[in-house]
C-alpha positions as CSV (number, residue, x, y, z in Angstrom):
1,M,22.9,3.1,-36.4
2,G,19.5,4.3,-36.6
3,D,17.7,7.6,-35.0
4,T,16.3,6.0,-31.8
5,L,15.4,8.5,-29.3
6,P,15.6,7.6,-25.8
7,P,12.0,7.2,-24.1
8,K,11.0,10.4,-22.9
9,L,10.2,10.9,-19.0
10,G,6.5,10.5,-19.5
11,E,6.6,7.0,-20.8
12,L,9.2,6.1,-18.2
13,F,6.6,7.4,-15.6
14,G,3.8,5.7,-17.0
15,S,5.3,2.2,-17.0
16,F,5.9,2.9,-13.0
17,D,2.7,3.9,-12.6
18,G,1.4,0.1,-13.9
19,V,4.0,-1.3,-11.1
20,I,2.1,1.0,-8.8
21,D,-1.1,-0.6,-10.0
22,S,-0.2,-4.1,-9.4
23,I,1.6,-3.1,-5.4
24,V,-1.4,-1.2,-4.1
25,P,-4.1,-3.8,-3.8
26,V,-2.1,-6.9,-3.1
27,G,-0.8,-4.1,-0.2
28,I,-4.3,-3.4,0.5
29,L,-5.4,-7.2,0.8
30,L,-2.8,-8.0,3.3
31,A,-3.8,-5.0,5.4
32,V,-7.2,-6.2,5.6
33,V,-5.8,-9.8,6.2
34,M,-4.0,-8.6,9.1
35,I,-7.2,-6.7,10.8
36,I,-9.4,-9.0,10.1
37,L,-6.4,-11.5,12.3
38,S,-6.2,-9.0,14.8
39,G,-9.9,-8.8,15.2
40,Y,-10.0,-12.7,15.9
41,K,-6.9,-12.8,18.3
42,W,-9.0,-10.0,20.0
43,M,-11.9,-12.6,20.4
44,T,-9.8,-15.6,21.1
45,S,-7.7,-13.8,24.0
46,A,-9.8,-15.0,26.4
47,G,-9.6,-12.1,28.8
48,N,-6.1,-12.6,28.9
49,P,-4.1,-9.0,29.2
50,E,-1.1,-9.8,26.9
51,K,-3.0,-11.0,24.4
52,I,-5.4,-8.0,24.4
53,Q,-2.6,-5.8,24.0
54,Q,-1.0,-8.1,21.6
55,A,-4.4,-7.8,19.1
56,Q,-4.4,-3.8,19.7
57,A,-0.4,-3.7,18.2
58,T,-1.3,-5.5,15.6
59,L,-4.8,-4.1,14.9
60,T,-3.1,-0.4,15.2
61,W,-0.4,-1.2,12.7
62,A,-2.5,-2.4,10.0
63,I,-4.6,0.5,10.3
64,I,-1.3,2.8,10.5
65,G,0.2,0.6,7.2
66,L,-3.3,0.7,4.9
67,V,-3.4,4.8,5.6
68,V,0.2,5.2,4.7
69,L,-0.2,2.6,1.7
70,L,-2.9,4.8,0.4
71,L,-1.5,7.9,0.9
72,I,1.6,7.1,-0.8
73,G,-0.3,5.3,-3.4
74,M,-2.4,8.6,-4.4
75,L,0.9,11.0,-3.8
76,I,2.8,8.7,-6.4
77,R,-0.2,8.8,-8.7
78,G,-0.9,12.4,-8.7
79,L,2.8,13.2,-9.7
80,V,2.9,10.4,-12.4
81,D,-0.2,12.2,-14.0
82,Y,1.9,15.6,-13.6
83,I,4.7,14.4,-14.7
84,V,3.3,12.4,-17.5
85,G,1.1,15.6,-18.5
86,M,4.0,18.0,-18.9
């Protein structure tokens, strides 16, 4: 039996930070794709109010998702930096 110590809390959160670094860019890319697709839907709606409303809803939710994703990414990064710095 060796004298192996369990990983410190900062080390665990440091690896969690790596996961966030890979998930956030993918989410941002998906949100931007949804914004572009909703713009395309809006332009090709040919004045149909139902299609315009659908495109507006998609655009609204894509922007909300992007903002939430950025806020959560910053919050988690700040918490991880705080905990790792302890």
